[in-house]
C-alpha positions as CSV (number, residue, x, y, z in Angstrom):
1,M,157.8,-25.5,6.9
2,K,157.7,-28.7,8.9
3,D,155.4,-29.3,11.9
4,L,156.6,-29.8,15.5
5,D,157.6,-33.3,16.4
6,F,156.9,-32.9,20.1
7,L,155.6,-30.4,22.6
8,I,156.2,-30.1,26.3
9,I,152.8,-28.8,27.4
10,G,153.4,-28.4,31.1
11,A,152.7,-28.2,33.9
12,Q,154.1,-24.9,35.1
13,K,156.4,-25.1,38.1
14,C,157.0,-28.8,37.6
15,A,160.5,-28.9,36.0
16,T,159.5,-28.0,32.4
17,T,162.6,-25.8,32.3
18,T,164.8,-28.7,33.3
19,L,163.4,-30.8,30.5
20,F,163.8,-28.0,28.0
21,E,167.5,-27.5,28.9
22,H,168.2,-31.2,28.7
23,L,166.6,-31.6,25.3
24,R,168.0,-28.3,23.9
25,A,171.5,-29.7,24.3
26,H,170.7,-32.8,22.2
27,P,172.4,-32.7,18.7
28,G,169.3,-34.3,17.2
29,I,166.9,-31.7,18.5
30,N,166.1,-28.2,17.4
31,M,164.3,-26.0,20.0
32,P,163.9,-22.2,20.3
33,L,166.5,-20.3,22.2
34,E,163.9,-19.3,24.8
35,K,161.6,-21.8,26.5
36,E,158.3,-19.9,26.7
37,V,157.6,-18.7,23.2
38,P,154.0,-19.5,22.9
39,F,152.3,-20.1,19.5
40,F,149.1,-22.1,20.1
41,T,147.8,-19.6,22.7
42,A,148.0,-16.7,20.1
43,E,144.9,-15.4,18.3
44,D,146.4,-16.3,14.9
45,C,147.2,-20.0,14.7
46,S,147.0,-20.2,11.0
47,R,149.5,-22.0,8.7
48,P,151.0,-18.7,7.4
49,A,151.5,-17.6,11.1
50,W,153.3,-20.9,11.8
51,E,155.6,-20.4,8.8
52,T,156.6,-17.0,10.1
53,F,157.0,-18.3,13.7
54,A,159.0,-21.4,12.6
55,A,161.4,-19.3,10.4
56,S,162.1,-17.0,13.4
57,H,162.6,-19.7,16.0
58,F,163.8,-22.8,14.2
59,G,165.4,-21.6,11.0
60,G,165.5,-24.0,8.0
61,E,164.8,-27.8,8.1
62,D,168.0,-29.7,8.9
63,G,166.9,-33.2,9.7
64,R,166.6,-32.7,13.5
65,L,163.4,-33.1,15.5
66,W,161.6,-29.9,16.3
67,G,160.3,-29.3,19.8
68,K,159.0,-26.7,22.1
69,A,158.3,-26.3,25.8
70,T,155.4,-24.1,26.7
71,P,153.8,-24.8,30.1
72,Q,151.0,-22.4,29.4
73,Y,149.6,-25.1,27.0
74,M,148.1,-26.9,30.0
75,C,146.6,-23.7,31.2
76,D,144.7,-22.3,28.2
77,S,141.3,-23.9,27.6
78,G,141.4,-23.7,23.8
79,T,145.0,-24.8,23.2
80,A,144.4,-28.5,22.9
81,E,141.9,-28.0,20.0
82,R,144.3,-25.6,18.2
83,I,147.2,-28.0,18.4
84,R,144.9,-30.9,17.2
85,A,143.6,-28.8,14.3
86,M,147.1,-27.9,13.0
87,M,149.4,-30.7,14.1
88,P,147.3,-33.8,14.9
89,G,150.4,-36.1,14.9
90,V,152.5,-34.2,17.4
91,K,153.7,-36.0,20.5
92,L,152.9,-34.4,23.8
93,V,154.8,-34.5,27.1
94,A,153.5,-33.5,30.5
95,I,155.5,-33.4,33.6
96,L,153.6,-33.2,36.9
97,R,154.4,-32.4,40.5
98,D,152.5,-32.9,43.8
99,P,149.7,-30.5,43.1
100,I,149.8,-28.8,46.5
101,E,153.5,-28.2,46.1
102,R,152.9,-26.8,42.6
103,T,150.1,-24.5,44.0
104,W,152.4,-23.3,46.8
105,S,155.3,-22.6,44.4
106,H,153.0,-20.7,42.1
107,Y,151.8,-18.6,45.0
108,Q,155.4,-17.9,46.1
109,M,156.2,-16.7,42.6
110,G,153.3,-14.2,42.9
111,R,154.7,-13.0,46.2
112,R,158.2,-12.5,44.6
113,R,156.7,-10.6,41.7
114,E,154.7,-8.4,44.1
115,T,151.4,-9.3,42.4
116,E,150.0,-11.3,45.4
117,P,148.9,-9.5,48.6
118,R,146.9,-12.3,50.2
119,D,148.1,-14.8,52.8
120,F,148.0,-18.4,51.5
121,D,145.0,-19.5,53.6
122,R,142.9,-16.6,52.2
123,A,144.0,-17.2,48.6
124,V,143.1,-20.9,48.8
125,A,139.7,-20.3,50.4
126,E,138.8,-17.8,47.7
127,L,140.1,-20.0,44.8
128,L,138.3,-23.1,46.0
129,A,134.9,-21.4,45.9
130,E,132.9,-23.1,43.1
131,E,132.2,-19.9,41.2
132,A,135.9,-19.0,41.2
133,L,136.9,-22.5,40.1
134,Q,134.6,-22.4,37.1
135,R,135.6,-18.9,36.1
136,N,139.4,-19.4,36.5
137,R,139.5,-22.5,34.4
138,E,138.3,-20.5,31.4
139,L,140.3,-17.3,31.9
140,P,142.9,-16.5,29.2
141,V,146.5,-17.1,30.0
142,P,148.4,-13.9,30.9
143,T,150.9,-12.9,28.2
144,H,153.2,-10.7,30.4
145,S,153.9,-8.7,27.3
146,E,154.2,-5.4,29.2
147,G,155.6,-6.8,32.4
148,F,154.4,-9.4,34.9
149,E,150.6,-9.7,35.2
150,P,149.0,-11.3,38.2
151,E,148.5,-15.1,38.0
152,S,146.7,-15.2,41.3
153,A,143.5,-16.7,39.8
154,F,145.3,-19.8,38.6
155,Y,147.1,-21.3,41.6
156,V,144.4,-24.0,41.9
157,A,143.1,-24.4,38.4
158,W,146.5,-25.0,36.9
159,S,147.1,-27.9,39.3
160,E,144.0,-29.8,38.2
161,Y,146.0,-32.2,36.1
162,G,143.3,-34.8,35.7
163,R,140.8,-32.4,34.3
164,I,143.3,-30.9,31.9
165,L,144.9,-34.1,30.6
166,R,141.6,-35.9,30.2
167,H,140.7,-33.1,27.7
168,Y,144.0,-33.7,25.8
169,A,143.4,-37.5,25.9
170,G,140.1,-37.0,24.2
171,L,141.7,-35.3,21.3
172,F,145.0,-37.3,20.9
173,G,145.7,-41.0,20.9
174,P,147.3,-42.7,24.0
175,Q,150.5,-43.2,22.1
176,Q,150.9,-39.4,21.7
177,L,150.9,-38.5,25.4
178,L,153.7,-39.2,27.8
179,V,153.2,-38.2,31.5
180,L,156.3,-37.9,33.6
181,Y,156.6,-36.9,37.3
182,T,159.0,-34.3,38.8
183,E,159.8,-36.7,41.7
184,E,160.9,-39.3,39.2
185,L,163.1,-36.8,37.3
186,E,164.8,-35.9,40.6
187,A,165.2,-39.5,41.8
188,D,166.3,-41.0,38.4
189,P,167.2,-38.2,36.0
190,A,169.0,-40.5,33.5
191,G,166.2,-43.1,33.4
192,T,163.5,-40.4,33.1
193,L,165.3,-38.7,30.3
194,D,165.7,-42.0,28.4
195,R,162.0,-42.6,28.6
196,L,161.4,-39.2,27.1
197,L,164.0,-39.7,24.3
198,Q,162.5,-43.0,23.3
199,F,159.0,-41.5,23.3
200,I,160.0,-38.8,20.8
201,G,161.9,-41.3,18.6
202,L,165.5,-40.9,19.7
203,E,168.0,-43.4,21.1
204,P,168.4,-43.5,24.9
205,G,171.7,-42.7,26.5
206,F,172.2,-39.0,25.8
207,R,173.6,-37.3,29.0
208,P,173.6,-33.5,28.9
209,D,175.8,-31.5,31.2
210,T,172.6,-30.3,33.0
211,L,171.5,-33.9,34.0
212,G,170.7,-34.1,37.6
213,Q,170.3,-30.3,38.1
214,V,167.2,-28.4,39.0
215,I,167.5,-25.7,36.4
216,H,165.0,-23.2,37.7
217,K,164.1,-23.7,41.4
218,G,161.6,-21.5,43.1
219,G,162.2,-19.6,46.3
220,G,160.8,-17.2,48.8
221,S,162.2,-13.9,47.5
222,N,164.1,-12.1,44.7
223,R,167.6,-10.7,44.9
224,I,166.4,-7.7,43.0
225,P,162.8,-6.6,43.8
226,H,160.3,-6.6,41.0
227,S,159.7,-2.9,41.6
228,V,163.2,-2.2,40.5
229,R,162.6,-3.9,37.2
230,V,159.4,-1.8,36.7
231,W,161.4,1.3,37.4
232,L,164.0,0.3,34.8
233,R,161.3,-0.4,32.2
234,E,159.9,3.1,32.7
235,R,163.3,4.6,31.9
236,H,162.6,4.9,28.1
237,S,166.1,5.4,26.9
238,L,167.3,2.3,28.7
239,Y,164.3,0.3,27.5
240,S,164.9,1.4,23.9
241,L,168.4,0.0,24.0
242,W,167.0,-3.3,25.4
243,Q,164.5,-3.4,22.5
244,L,167.3,-3.3,20.0
245,L,168.3,-6.9,20.9
246,P,166.6,-9.6,18.9
247,E,163.5,-11.0,20.7
248,S,165.1,-14.5,21.0
249,R,168.2,-13.0,22.7
250,R,166.1,-10.9,25.0
251,G,164.1,-14.0,26.0
252,R,167.2,-16.0,26.8
253,L,168.6,-13.1,28.9
254,R,165.3,-12.9,30.8
255,F,165.4,-16.6,31.4
256,L,169.0,-16.5,32.8
257,F,168.1,-13.5,34.9
258,E,165.1,-15.2,36.4
259,Q,167.2,-18.2,37.4
260,W,169.8,-16.0,39.1
261,N,167.4,-13.6,40.7
262,V,165.5,-16.2,42.9
263,R,166.8,-16.8,46.4
264,K,166.4,-20.5,46.9
265,Q,164.3,-21.5,49.8
266,A,163.3,-25.1,50.3
267,A,159.7,-25.7,51.6
268,T,159.2,-27.8,54.7
269,P,156.1,-29.8,55.7
270,D,155.2,-27.0,58.1
271,T,155.6,-24.2,55.5
272,I,152.1,-24.6,54.1
273,P,149.3,-23.7,56.6
274,P,147.6,-26.9,57.7
275,S,144.1,-25.6,57.0
276,A,145.0,-24.8,53.4
277,R,146.8,-28.1,53.0
278,K,143.7,-30.0,54.2
279,A,141.3,-28.1,51.9
280,L,143.6,-28.7,48.9
281,Q,144.1,-32.4,49.7
282,R,140.3,-32.9,49.4
283,H,140.1,-30.9,46.2
284,Y,143.0,-32.5,44.4
285,G,141.9,-36.0,45.7
286,C,138.9,-35.7,43.4
287,D,141.0,-34.5,40.5
288,L,143.4,-37.4,41.0
289,N,140.6,-39.8,40.2
290,S,140.4,-38.2,36.8
291,L,144.1,-38.5,36.2
292,L,144.1,-42.2,37.2
293,S,141.3,-42.9,34.7
294,L,144.0,-42.2,32.0
295,P,146.5,-44.8,30.8
296,V,149.3,-43.3,33.0
297,D,151.4,-44.6,35.9
298,P,150.0,-43.5,39.3
299,P,151.9,-40.5,40.5
300,P,154.4,-40.9,43.5
301,W,152.1,-38.7,45.6
302,A,148.9,-40.5,44.9
303,D,148.5,-42.1,48.4
304,R,148.6,-38.7,50.1
305,Y,145.4,-37.7,48.3
306,L,143.5,-41.0,48.1
307,Q,143.7,-41.2,51.9
308,A,142.7,-37.6,52.6
């Protein structure tokens, strides 16, 4: 079975879903039906395990490029080595968003899922403690195999783009890593998609129906509370019927439900508490220096952190 041609490795809450939907519609690309079907965060990353995974999610080889989008790959400390060991020639795509906005969006998701009881100031203060930072960078990525698990330890650690991508850059050549920015995708969706297509070896000019859309935008609350989903899961007869569906179909339905279930709520400059914003600006300003040491374009939000 062939290797992957490209991987969208993250970051979470930065428009990986939008890129996935754009590319999934391309006639020259084969991607799984569901976005987040991890392989390289699994315990077994052997060649036989890949053969089984690929047969399930890609089918047979048909001349198209194979790709996957799994934002957890920028979160798990051992993933880069596992990818390098099995598929050293794969091309990697990262899309990044203002790190404070990503952190806030991640926190809001925890509130919607009813796994986060803290206010944002308290969460940030606890997560910026040095001991917590070191611990949370090494924690395993939640699998959510039995329902949503808390991700409250990761709001800050998963926004440290410089630290994460410097690790990838040490294992893969500069021609294998493309860094895009969410703000650029929003301002110039066609041009940003063309850069991505050229990077993975396809002609520019493809325009999916989803171009210009924000596919999975966060918000402040859910239409259906998470507790209702837990209650339904505990109804064993209903859950048994759900389990009869193929996993790929269940994943796609979960994805569509998550999009519908979020009540969209745009953040304003006053939404994030000033004390938390100031602390995060200092922290991410240091991390930005690591990102700028790589051969990437400066992010659109760089000045806000370099002046902090």
